[in-house]
FITOR-413806 format. One line per field, with one value per residue (C-alpha): residue number from 1; residue in one letter; z, y, x. Coordinates in Angstrom, 3 decimals. Each point is the difference from the previous one (the first is absolute). Example, Ala and Ser with C-alpha at 12.3 -4.5 7.8 and 13.67 -1.06 7.14 Angstrom:
num c(1|2)
residuo c(A|S)
pz c(7.800|-0.660)
py c(-4.500|3.440)
px c(12.300|1.370)
//
This chain:
num c(1|2|3|4|5|6|7|8|9|10|11|12|13|14|15|16|17|18|19|20|21|22|23|24|25|26|27|28|29|30|31|32|33|34|35|36|37|38|39|40|41|42|43|44|45|46|47|48|49|50|51|52|53|54|55|56|57|58|59|60|61|62|63|64|65|66|67|68|69|70|71|72|73|74|75|76|77|78|79|80|81|82|83|84|85|86|87|88|89|90|91|92|93|94|95|96|97|98|99|100|101|102|103|104|105|106|107|108|109|110|111|112|113|114|115|116|117|118|119|120|121|122|123|124|125|126|127|128|129|130|131|132|133|134|135|136|137|138|139|140|141|142|143|144|145|146|147|148|149|150|151|152|153|154|155|156|157|158|159|160|161|162|163|164|165|166|167|168|169|170|171|172|173|174|175|176|177|178|179|180|181|182|183|184|185|186|187|188|189|190|191|192|193|194|195|196|197|198|199|200|201|202|203|204|205|206|207|208|209|210|211|212|213|214|215|216|217|218|219|220|221|222|223|224|225|226|227|228|229|230|231|232|233|234|235|236|237|238|239|240|241|242|243|244|245|246|247|248|249|250|251|252|253|254|255|256|257|258|259|260|261|262|263|264|265|266|267|268|269|270|271|272|273|274|275|276|277|278|279|280|281|282|283|284|285|286|287|288|289|290|291|292|293|294|295|296|297|298|299|300|301|302|303|304|305|306|307|308|309|310|311|312|313|314|315|316|317|318|319|320|321|322|323|324|325|326|327|328|329|330|331|332|333|334|335|336|337|338|339|340|341|342|343|344|345|346|347|348|349|350|351|352|353|354|355|356|357|358|359|360|361|362|363|364|365|366|367|368|369|370|371|372|373|374|375|376|377|378|379|380|381|382|383|384|385|386|387|388|389|390|391|392|393|394|395|396|397|398|399|400|401|402|403|404|405|406|407|408|409|410|411|412|413|414|415|416|417|418|419|420|421|422|423|424|425|426|427|428|429|430|431|432|433|434|435|436|437|438|439|440|441|442|443|444|445|446|447|448|449|450|451|452|453|454|455|456|457|458|459|460|461|462|463|464|465|466|467|468|469|470|471|472|473|474|475|476|477|478|479|480|481|482|483|484|485|486|487|488|489|490|491|492|493|494|495|496|497|498|499|500|501|502|503|504|505|506|507|508|509|510|511|512|513|514|515|516|517|518|519|520|521|522|523|524|525|526|527|528|529|530|531|532|533|534|535|536|537|538|539|540|541|542|543|544|545|546|547|548|549|550|551|552|553|554|555|556|557|558|559|560|561|562|563|564|565|566|567|568|569|570|571|572|573|574|575|576|577|578|579|580|581|582|583|584)
residuo c(M|T|I|L|L|V|A|V|N|A|K|Y|I|H|S|N|L|A|V|Y|S|L|K|A|Y|A|G|Q|Y|S|D|S|I|D|I|V|E|L|T|I|N|H|S|E|E|E|I|L|K|Q|I|Y|L|Q|K|A|D|I|V|A|F|S|C|Y|I|W|N|I|D|I|I|K|R|I|T|S|E|L|R|K|I|Q|K|Q|V|K|I|W|Y|G|G|P|E|V|S|Y|D|A|I|Q|C|L|E|S|N|E|N|L|D|G|I|M|I|G|E|G|E|Q|T|F|L|E|L|T|K|Y|Y|V|E|G|K|G|E|L|K|D|I|H|G|L|V|Y|K|E|S|A|R|L|T|S|P|Q|E|D|S|L|V|K|N|Y|N|G|N|I|T|S|T|Q|V|R|H|P|M|S|L|D|A|I|P|F|P|Y|E|D|M|E|I|F|R|N|K|I|I|Y|Y|E|S|S|R|G|C|P|F|S|C|S|Y|C|L|S|S|I|D|K|Q|V|R|L|R|S|T|E|L|V|K|K|E|L|K|F|L|M|D|Y|Q|V|P|Q|V|K|F|V|D|R|T|F|N|C|N|R|R|H|S|M|D|I|W|S|F|I|K|E|N|D|N|G|I|T|N|F|H|F|E|I|S|A|D|L|L|N|E|K|E|V|D|F|L|A|T|L|R|P|G|Q|V|Q|L|E|I|G|V|Q|S|T|N|P|D|T|V|R|V|I|H|R|Q|M|D|F|E|R|L|K|N|N|V|N|R|I|K|N|S|K|N|I|H|Q|H|L|D|L|I|G|G|L|P|L|E|G|Y|T|S|F|E|K|S|F|G|D|V|Y|R|L|K|P|D|Q|L|Q|L|G|F|L|K|V|L|K|G|S|L|M|Y|E|E|I|Q|K|Y|G|I|Q|Y|R|D|F|A|P|Y|E|V|L|S|T|R|E|L|S|Y|E|E|L|L|K|L|K|G|I|C|E|M|V|E|V|Y|Y|N|S|A|Q|F|T|Y|A|I|S|Y|L|E|H|R|Y|E|S|P|M|K|L|Y|Q|E|L|N|E|Y|Y|I|K|K|E|W|A|S|L|A|H|N|R|I|R|R|F|E|I|L|L|E|F|F|K|E|V|V|M|K|G|E|L|D|A|C|D|E|V|S|I|F|T|E|I|L|I|L|D|L|F|L|R|E|R|M|K|S|R|P|T|F|A|P|D|N|P|T|Q|D|K|L|R|E|L|Y|K|K|Y|Q|T|D|R|R|M|V|H|I|E|Q|F|N|F|D|V|L|N|S|A|I|S|G|K|A|I|K|K|K|I|N|M|L|F|D|Y|S|N|R|D|P|L|N|K|A|A|Q|L|S|E|I|E)
pz c(42.405|0.643|2.295|1.959|0.462|2.742|0.923|3.370|-0.871|2.719|-1.522|-2.795|-2.363|-0.069|-2.436|0.532|-2.795|0.871|-0.196|-3.456|-1.421|1.455|-2.008|-3.340|-0.049|0.557|-2.982|-1.587|3.074|0.245|-0.348|3.392|1.950|1.686|2.220|2.449|1.831|3.391|2.939|3.759|0.418|-1.361|2.266|0.934|-0.377|-3.461|-1.049|0.839|-2.089|-3.081|-0.024|0.964|-3.257|-2.265|0.272|-0.283|-0.182|1.375|1.376|0.779|2.270|-0.814|3.394|1.733|3.157|-0.384|-0.787|1.386|3.341|-1.767|-2.799|2.815|1.664|-3.857|-0.869|3.062|0.065|-3.933|0.957|1.963|-2.877|-3.015|1.357|-3.475|-0.594|-0.840|2.020|-1.064|1.138|-1.567|0.566|2.105|3.023|-0.674|-1.639|2.562|2.415|-2.149|2.159|2.981|-0.938|-1.751|3.566|1.653|-2.251|-0.391|-2.588|-2.377|-3.029|-1.058|-0.620|-3.194|1.137|-1.799|-3.372|-1.244|-3.434|-1.951|3.319|0.233|-3.814|1.030|2.336|-2.039|-2.645|2.859|1.455|-3.500|-2.319|3.121|-1.375|1.539|3.905|2.680|0.890|-3.165|0.073|1.151|2.703|1.848|3.690|0.636|1.461|-1.354|-0.170|-2.232|-2.580|-2.226|1.095|3.466|2.934|0.987|1.978|3.579|0.344|-1.694|2.549|2.887|-1.656|-1.489|2.120|-1.425|-3.105|-1.712|-3.216|-1.158|-3.789|-1.901|0.361|-2.880|-1.752|-1.218|-3.452|-2.824|0.353|-3.364|0.304|1.902|-1.547|0.123|2.673|-1.343|-2.681|0.965|1.859|0.882|3.086|0.835|-0.011|2.902|1.393|0.055|-2.259|1.079|-2.636|0.037|-1.719|1.817|3.142|2.451|1.621|-0.226|3.841|3.163|2.324|2.785|1.125|-3.824|-1.638|-3.530|1.190|-0.213|-4.172|-0.924|-3.337|-1.642|-3.206|-1.969|-2.467|-3.150|-0.704|-3.662|1.621|3.087|-2.302|-2.206|3.158|1.481|-3.451|0.488|3.943|-1.393|-2.679|2.271|1.872|3.529|3.143|1.261|-0.648|2.899|-0.640|2.662|-1.063|3.616|-1.632|-3.728|-0.413|1.105|-3.801|-1.844|-3.370|0.852|2.515|-2.850|-3.279|2.430|0.811|-3.280|-1.377|2.009|0.202|-4.434|0.548|2.625|0.046|2.130|2.850|0.855|3.122|0.785|3.243|0.416|3.176|-0.508|1.669|-0.312|0.239|-2.937|-1.679|-2.434|-1.646|-3.096|1.361|2.525|-2.842|-2.032|3.343|-0.111|-3.118|0.292|-0.027|3.510|1.585|-2.481|1.929|4.192|1.816|3.517|1.412|2.670|2.607|2.899|2.601|0.127|2.495|-1.826|2.644|-0.585|-4.316|0.760|2.424|-2.562|-3.023|-1.696|-2.676|-0.152|-0.520|2.316|-1.525|-3.225|0.556|1.869|-3.077|-2.817|1.577|0.501|-3.449|-0.732|2.186|-1.225|-3.783|1.915|-2.710|2.218|3.319|2.238|2.565|2.411|2.696|3.304|2.002|3.774|2.190|-2.167|1.860|2.176|-0.409|2.405|1.081|-0.231|-2.600|-2.094|1.142|-2.551|-2.109|-0.565|0.130|-2.716|-2.075|0.696|-0.923|-3.629|0.111|-2.071|-1.472|2.516|2.932|0.883|3.586|-0.247|2.720|-0.201|-0.780|0.416|-2.844|0.033|-2.582|0.325|1.946|2.470|0.961|0.664|2.262|2.193|2.846|-1.113|0.564|2.650|-2.634|1.449|-2.386|-0.381|-0.612|-2.383|-3.489|-0.756|2.289|1.266|2.789|3.493|1.092|-0.710|2.548|-0.900|-0.146|2.578|-0.845|1.476|-2.211|-2.833|1.135|-0.315|-3.758|-1.000|1.630|-2.011|-2.751|-0.064|0.502|-3.202|-1.960|1.097|0.062|-2.305|-2.615|-0.776|-1.231|1.387|3.085|-2.112|1.020|3.562|0.611|-1.959|2.693|3.092|-0.984|0.862|3.740|0.095|0.449|-1.976|-2.039|1.456|2.962|-1.398|-0.687|3.336|1.751|-2.542|0.880|3.716|-0.325|-1.658|2.979|2.152|-1.462|-0.296|-4.265|-0.935|-0.427|-1.558|-4.050|-0.273|-3.443|-1.523|1.206|3.723|-0.531|-0.652|3.045|1.492|-1.206|1.008|3.317|0.612|-1.371|3.067|2.437|-0.334|-2.205|1.380|3.205|0.555|-0.380|0.683|-2.534|-2.799|-1.916|-2.945|-0.129|0.594|-2.670|-2.939|0.914|-0.711|-3.180|-1.032|0.670|-2.085|-2.752|0.334|0.047|-3.077|-2.113|-0.161|-0.313|-1.239|3.212|0.519|2.757|2.585|2.762|4.034|0.450|-2.788|-0.075|-1.942|-3.457|-1.530|-1.054|-2.654|-2.242|0.456|-1.068|-3.377|-0.882|0.356|-1.952|-2.675|-0.005|-0.844|-1.876|1.702|0.086|3.356|-0.360|-0.608|2.385|3.927|1.028|3.059|1.825|2.815|2.399|-0.323|-2.401|0.442|-2.622|1.177|3.653|-0.400|-1.487|2.647|2.949|0.548|0.415|-2.782|-0.446|-3.169|-1.125|-3.319|-2.284|-1.468|-3.105|0.586|-3.440|-0.059|-3.437|-0.561|3.068|0.466|-0.913|2.164|3.473|-1.695|1.204|-1.256|-2.025|2.096|-0.743|1.916|-1.651|0.548)
py c(6.445|-0.144|-2.583|0.564|-2.748|0.948|-1.754|0.440|-1.515|-0.816|2.090|2.841|-2.067|-2.964|-0.224|-1.908|-2.277|-0.508|3.196|0.089|-3.559|0.932|3.047|-1.800|-2.841|2.699|1.862|0.697|2.443|1.519|3.258|-0.433|-1.592|2.025|-1.224|1.823|-1.586|0.998|-1.319|-1.036|2.607|2.999|1.501|-1.415|4.027|-0.284|-3.199|1.118|3.289|-1.441|-3.125|3.040|2.357|-2.885|0.300|-3.098|-2.167|-3.423|-0.016|-3.242|-0.960|-3.449|-0.740|-1.862|-1.041|3.190|2.714|-1.371|1.921|3.287|-0.788|-0.686|3.440|2.242|-1.923|0.981|3.498|0.017|-0.610|2.884|1.811|-1.584|-1.272|-2.068|-1.241|-3.980|-1.356|-3.128|-2.400|-2.171|-2.403|-2.897|1.907|0.064|-2.824|-2.883|1.492|2.350|-0.005|0.605|2.814|1.710|-0.931|2.222|2.442|2.243|2.387|-2.825|-0.962|-3.314|-1.925|-2.021|-3.130|-2.348|0.900|3.175|0.655|-1.049|0.291|3.778|0.835|-1.526|2.120|3.299|-1.284|0.018|3.596|1.184|-0.691|-0.368|-3.245|-3.744|-0.746|-0.504|-3.208|-1.272|0.813|-2.734|0.679|2.372|0.838|2.916|1.738|1.329|4.077|-1.664|-0.215|3.427|-0.039|-0.308|2.824|2.435|-0.340|1.444|-2.917|-2.478|0.573|-0.838|-3.139|-1.761|-3.361|-2.446|0.978|-1.237|-2.099|-2.772|-0.692|-2.919|-0.606|0.959|-2.942|-0.101|2.175|-0.013|2.037|0.702|1.430|3.324|2.802|1.091|2.933|1.902|2.345|3.157|-0.553|3.304|-0.751|-2.293|1.733|-0.409|-3.027|-3.933|-1.405|-3.323|-2.117|-3.518|-3.117|-2.336|0.130|-2.989|-2.532|-3.618|0.545|-0.460|2.068|0.682|3.466|1.626|0.773|-1.015|-4.030|1.009|-0.037|-3.454|0.644|1.538|1.998|0.977|3.098|-1.210|0.286|1.395|3.303|0.309|-0.267|3.047|1.914|-0.384|1.083|3.223|0.525|-0.821|2.771|2.152|-0.578|-0.352|-0.490|-3.158|-2.010|-1.688|-3.001|-1.109|-3.657|-2.252|-2.407|1.000|-3.586|-1.860|-0.826|-0.881|0.797|3.309|1.659|-1.030|1.408|3.520|-0.851|-0.300|2.544|2.868|-1.530|0.031|3.983|1.287|3.460|0.464|1.771|-1.519|-2.186|-2.728|-1.651|-3.486|-1.343|-3.874|-3.435|-0.773|-3.421|-0.871|1.531|-2.606|-0.210|1.368|3.134|0.650|0.064|2.057|2.428|0.323|1.462|2.888|3.380|1.120|1.783|-0.627|-2.341|-0.493|-2.771|0.169|-3.076|-1.145|-2.661|1.282|-2.700|-3.142|-1.484|-3.214|-0.127|3.595|-0.787|-2.442|0.942|3.393|-2.454|1.189|-2.108|1.071|-2.219|2.463|-2.409|0.863|3.599|0.282|-1.460|2.033|3.079|-0.281|-1.190|3.529|1.926|-1.180|1.176|3.651|1.402|-0.443|2.017|-2.578|0.620|-2.484|0.275|-1.282|0.435|0.212|-1.600|-2.947|-2.894|-2.525|2.815|1.477|2.446|-3.019|-1.849|3.989|0.351|-3.790|1.344|3.240|-1.590|-2.540|3.023|2.766|-2.570|0.121|3.618|1.451|3.653|0.648|-1.926|1.283|-1.093|0.438|-1.388|-1.684|1.708|-1.572|0.951|-0.449|-2.909|-1.960|-3.809|2.077|1.922|-2.998|-2.159|3.408|-2.007|-3.555|1.836|2.511|2.718|3.547|3.055|3.739|0.483|2.717|0.260|-1.119|-3.456|-0.547|-2.549|0.560|-3.258|-3.364|-3.190|0.183|3.471|2.786|3.467|0.647|-2.123|1.150|3.303|-1.167|-1.339|2.825|2.276|-2.828|1.066|3.546|-0.367|-3.211|3.582|2.352|-2.201|-2.747|0.698|3.920|-2.145|3.322|-2.196|-3.255|-0.439|1.009|-2.174|-2.791|0.473|0.031|-2.786|-1.906|0.600|-1.244|-3.469|0.866|2.702|1.154|0.376|2.821|1.585|-0.300|1.298|3.389|0.404|-0.689|2.778|2.366|-0.421|0.218|3.281|1.254|0.447|-2.853|3.456|2.205|0.571|0.029|1.026|-2.365|0.822|0.066|-3.660|-0.348|1.434|-1.653|-3.633|1.011|0.762|-3.718|-1.505|1.293|0.351|-3.611|-2.389|1.195|0.907|2.911|-2.222|1.991|-2.132|0.225|2.537|-1.787|-1.380|3.416|1.186|-2.552|0.691|3.303|-0.070|-2.585|2.236|2.306|-2.508|-0.344|4.038|0.635|-2.900|1.453|3.644|2.706|2.084|3.623|-0.321|-2.487|-1.932|1.823|-4.132|-0.663|0.444|2.544|-1.133|0.541|3.414|1.986|-0.402|-3.880|0.015|2.486|-2.357|-3.352|2.101|1.200|-3.720|-1.522|2.758|0.323|2.680|0.956|0.808|-3.519|-2.130|0.203|-1.491|-1.302|-1.471|-2.550|-1.784|-3.140|-2.445|1.192|-2.237|-3.584|1.153|0.600|-3.608|-1.879|2.284|0.535|2.919|-0.151|2.662|0.573|4.174|0.234|2.421|-0.685|2.404|0.436|0.260|1.766|0.235|-4.171|-0.836|-3.814|0.366|-2.215|1.739|3.323|-0.750|1.734|-1.435|-1.407|-0.685|-0.035|2.233|0.476)
px c(-45.620|3.829|1.934|2.676|3.158|1.642|3.510|1.909|3.484|2.778|3.095|-0.345|1.934|-2.567|-3.011|-3.415|-0.266|-3.461|-1.787|1.781|-1.217|-3.389|-0.501|2.027|-2.912|-2.407|1.362|-3.618|-0.619|3.213|-1.165|-1.693|2.385|3.133|2.926|1.698|3.153|1.548|1.558|-0.318|2.911|-2.588|-2.205|-3.154|-1.391|1.936|-1.404|-3.538|0.353|1.332|-2.667|-2.724|0.829|-0.296|-3.641|-0.740|-3.366|1.307|3.177|1.947|3.023|2.540|0.579|3.241|1.359|1.822|-2.534|-3.633|0.430|0.823|-3.294|-2.286|0.896|-0.205|-3.245|-1.387|1.035|-0.951|-3.877|-0.036|0.655|-1.601|-2.847|-1.518|3.284|0.166|2.848|1.437|2.852|1.926|3.070|1.712|-0.604|-3.722|-0.952|-0.038|-2.240|-2.145|-3.398|1.801|1.771|-2.887|-2.209|2.501|0.632|-3.084|2.228|0.150|-2.401|1.638|3.293|0.820|1.554|2.652|1.038|-1.165|-0.150|-2.792|-1.898|0.998|-0.647|-4.011|0.052|0.838|-2.128|-2.826|0.821|1.022|-2.736|-2.830|-1.158|-0.259|0.211|2.571|-0.696|0.636|3.668|1.963|2.792|-1.615|-1.052|-2.207|-2.308|-3.357|1.903|2.067|-3.153|-0.964|-3.584|1.181|-1.957|1.671|3.285|-1.376|-2.068|2.585|2.669|-2.373|-1.726|2.451|0.329|-1.724|0.076|3.278|-0.216|2.624|-0.191|1.240|4.002|1.952|1.711|3.592|0.495|2.431|3.561|0.242|-3.582|1.758|0.742|4.102|-0.105|2.695|-0.940|1.348|3.194|0.584|-2.135|2.677|2.937|2.265|-2.383|0.458|-1.924|-2.192|-0.470|-2.321|0.440|-1.841|-2.405|-0.856|3.013|-0.199|1.427|-1.860|2.035|-2.404|1.069|-0.493|-3.465|1.538|-0.659|-3.146|-0.417|1.689|-0.827|3.208|-0.874|2.402|-0.109|1.003|4.006|-0.199|-2.402|2.459|2.872|-1.569|-0.697|3.174|1.838|-1.902|1.182|3.607|-0.694|-1.272|3.577|-1.846|2.472|-1.474|-2.933|-1.493|-1.846|-3.014|-0.221|-0.080|2.461|1.404|1.578|-2.646|-0.569|3.415|-0.991|-1.523|2.532|3.153|-1.664|-0.081|3.327|1.287|-2.135|1.690|3.362|-0.331|-1.686|2.037|0.434|2.760|-2.487|-3.240|0.441|-2.738|-0.731|-1.288|-1.596|1.122|0.042|3.438|-0.287|-1.648|2.604|1.707|3.386|-0.987|-1.573|2.940|2.614|-1.880|-0.515|3.953|0.091|-2.251|1.047|1.834|-3.063|-2.482|-2.153|-0.809|-1.514|-2.152|0.188|-2.421|1.504|-1.754|1.077|2.633|-1.648|-1.879|-2.749|-0.536|0.284|-2.436|-2.876|-0.206|-0.118|2.936|1.911|3.572|2.991|2.765|2.831|-0.924|-0.724|3.182|1.821|-1.617|0.065|3.821|0.465|-1.348|1.534|3.424|-0.826|-0.239|-2.530|-3.162|-1.139|-1.696|-2.484|-0.658|-3.175|-0.704|-2.939|0.020|-2.772|-0.972|-1.180|1.785|3.780|1.090|2.876|2.185|-1.329|0.049|3.529|0.887|-1.941|1.014|3.418|-0.529|-1.231|2.758|3.204|-1.900|1.223|-3.163|0.179|-2.457|-1.463|-3.378|-1.465|-3.734|-2.597|-3.020|-3.394|-3.053|-2.099|-3.979|-0.724|3.005|0.209|2.283|-2.729|-1.732|2.731|1.001|-1.638|1.727|3.683|-1.143|0.624|-0.623|0.304|-1.235|-3.575|0.726|1.724|2.330|-1.040|3.467|1.086|0.520|0.973|-0.543|0.561|3.394|0.462|0.118|-0.898|3.561|1.178|-1.526|0.913|3.600|-0.347|-1.077|2.850|2.032|-2.029|0.886|3.790|-0.203|-1.473|2.917|2.987|-0.972|-2.196|1.407|3.072|2.004|1.587|0.819|3.439|0.062|-3.261|1.948|3.003|-3.051|-1.058|2.952|-0.901|-3.240|-1.255|-2.919|-0.891|-2.963|1.835|1.776|-2.893|-1.226|2.840|-0.220|-3.790|0.726|2.938|-2.546|-2.273|2.177|2.038|-4.041|0.807|-2.462|-2.872|1.999|0.909|4.037|1.592|2.383|3.163|-1.473|-1.254|3.736|1.313|-2.595|1.163|3.817|-1.551|-1.802|3.185|2.452|-2.548|-1.661|1.866|3.489|-1.671|2.200|3.285|3.149|2.509|-2.766|1.902|0.568|-3.738|-1.443|2.462|-1.409|-2.741|-0.426|1.757|-2.834|-2.120|1.832|-0.187|-4.039|-0.146|1.853|-1.099|-3.211|0.353|2.955|-0.286|0.820|2.009|0.805|-1.840|1.316|0.686|1.861|3.911|2.350|0.854|3.034|0.834|-1.066|3.618|-0.032|-4.072|0.963|2.721|-2.392|-2.709|2.437|1.776|-3.964|-0.649|-3.473|-2.466|-0.727|-3.409|-0.524|2.432|1.184|3.599|0.282|3.006|-0.883|2.723|-2.153|-1.068|-3.666|-1.650|1.829|-0.443|-3.407|-0.810|2.370|-1.170|3.727|2.383|2.563|2.070|1.282|0.659|-2.327|-1.371|-3.689|-0.911|-4.467|-1.523|-2.852|-1.031|0.233|-3.055|-1.116|-3.249|-1.235|1.449|0.716|3.613|2.525|2.853|2.755|3.787|3.369|2.475|4.061)
//
C-alpha cells in the first residue's frame, strides 16, 4: 500500500512545508509514502502524468486557493485512469466546507480537516496496516468509498450522497512533537526554505483564517535554534518563517533573533511576518545591529482608515508602527515589505488613496497591494451582506465590489498595483520616481496616471523589457507630466539623466540605451578609468550635466557637471544597487 502526497506550488522556487511535515511525522511508514512537488505553471497533462507514474494506492493533495481549481480537474482525470485509487484532500482551502466539497466532487473520497500531522499518521496506519476504522480517526470527513472494505467503485460514485461521515475534531498538538522535515537538503537546493516556529495568532482579523486558532503554540526555542543552525550550516539562501505574527511573544522572537545574529554565516536571509507596532525600544535597537540583508520584515498595515480597522477587528497603533518602521529604515540594514488590502469594508477609493499615501510616505522597500479574499471559515465570509461585498465564486474568491468601492474603481486599483510593481517595487526607477512624486498632490495619483497612460497607449496587456519600461517612463514624462510644453527642455534633460542614473545603478550596460545622450569621448573616459585605477569590467563612469541625485530628491533641476562612478563589485545588500560616488 503506497501513499502519494501531492503539492502543486505557485512557483518552482517555493516548497510545500505541509507535505514534508506530514511525511516526517509519519516517519515509521516513510517507505510507504512518496512526495511529488509540481507547480501551477506545469501543464495539467504533465501533472497528471507525474501522479499516474507513481502508481500510488492513495493520492493526497495539499489544497490552497491558488491550486484548488487545478487539483479538482486533475482529480477528475485521475479517477478515469486509476479507478480504484483513494483520493484525499487536506489544507486550508477544504477544511471549512469539507462536507460540501465532498458532496460536489464525486471523485473525492475524503478530506483531512485542520491540523494534519497526527491525522495523517493514523490514516496512513489504517491504510498500510489494514487495521482499525476510519470513524475512530479524529479530523476526517469521508465517504464510504474511502474505507478499505468499501464496495466496488462503479456503485460508489452513484450512491455516495448522504453517506458522508464526519469524525471528532482534532485538538491542537504540541509543535515540539513534529520532527524537523528537512533531512535531505539536496531536494531543496535553489528553493526557499519555509520554517514554522509557532502556530495560531492572538489577533482576530476578520479576513484571515489564522484568527480562528487563537491558541498560539510555540516550538521550543532550543529546538528552533538547533534546526536553524542546521540550515545555516548548509548555507541556504533564505529561510522564510510562516508564523502569522512572529513577534507576538517577545521572549520567543528575541531569542531567535539573537541566535541568528550570533551564528550569522554571512549568507542566509531570514524573512519574518511581524506586527511592527508591537516592537519595543530594545527590539528596534537590536534589529539595527543585524548584518545588512540578514533579515527582512513583512508588515501588514492593510488600511489606515480607523473605521475599517475597527470593523475588521484588527488591532494596530499606526503611529507606533510608523515610528518603528522609520527607525528601522534609518538603520539601512533591513528590507521592509508593507502590505495594504484593497476592498476592505468601509474603505472606498478616496479612503484607500489616503491609506496608500500614509504607507507610501514611509518609503518601504516594497509596497504590496493585495485585494480582499473572502475565505470560507473567516468572519468576513459571514459578514459579506453586512458590508455589501461581492466576490468571485471561484478561487481565489477575490472581492469584486463593496458598498464603498465599485468594480470600476477596483479595476483602477488593480492597474495602480501593476504600476507600483513595475516602477516602485522593482527598485529600478528609484530616483526617477522620486523626481516625479514632486509633481503630484498624492502618491497614488502618480501611479493612477501612469496606468491611464498605459491603457491609452494599449500597452497595459503587453510584456515589456526593462529598457522599454525606461523609454515609456520618459515618454510619459514628456506627454503627460510636461504636457508637451516647448519650453520644458531642461526638465526633459534632467529627467533623462535621472533615468540614466537609475539604469546604470542596477547593472553594467554593454551598450547605451537609445534615449541616453552621448558620454564623453573614449579618450576622456580612458583617462578617468586610469586615474581611479578601476577595473572596467566592474565599474562604469558617467558624465552628467545636472546634479542628478539632489535634483531627484528635491524635484528641481540643478545644473552642475559631475562625473559619477558606479561600482558593481560593491552593491547595496538591500536593493542590489551599485555603490555610487562622485569623482573629479
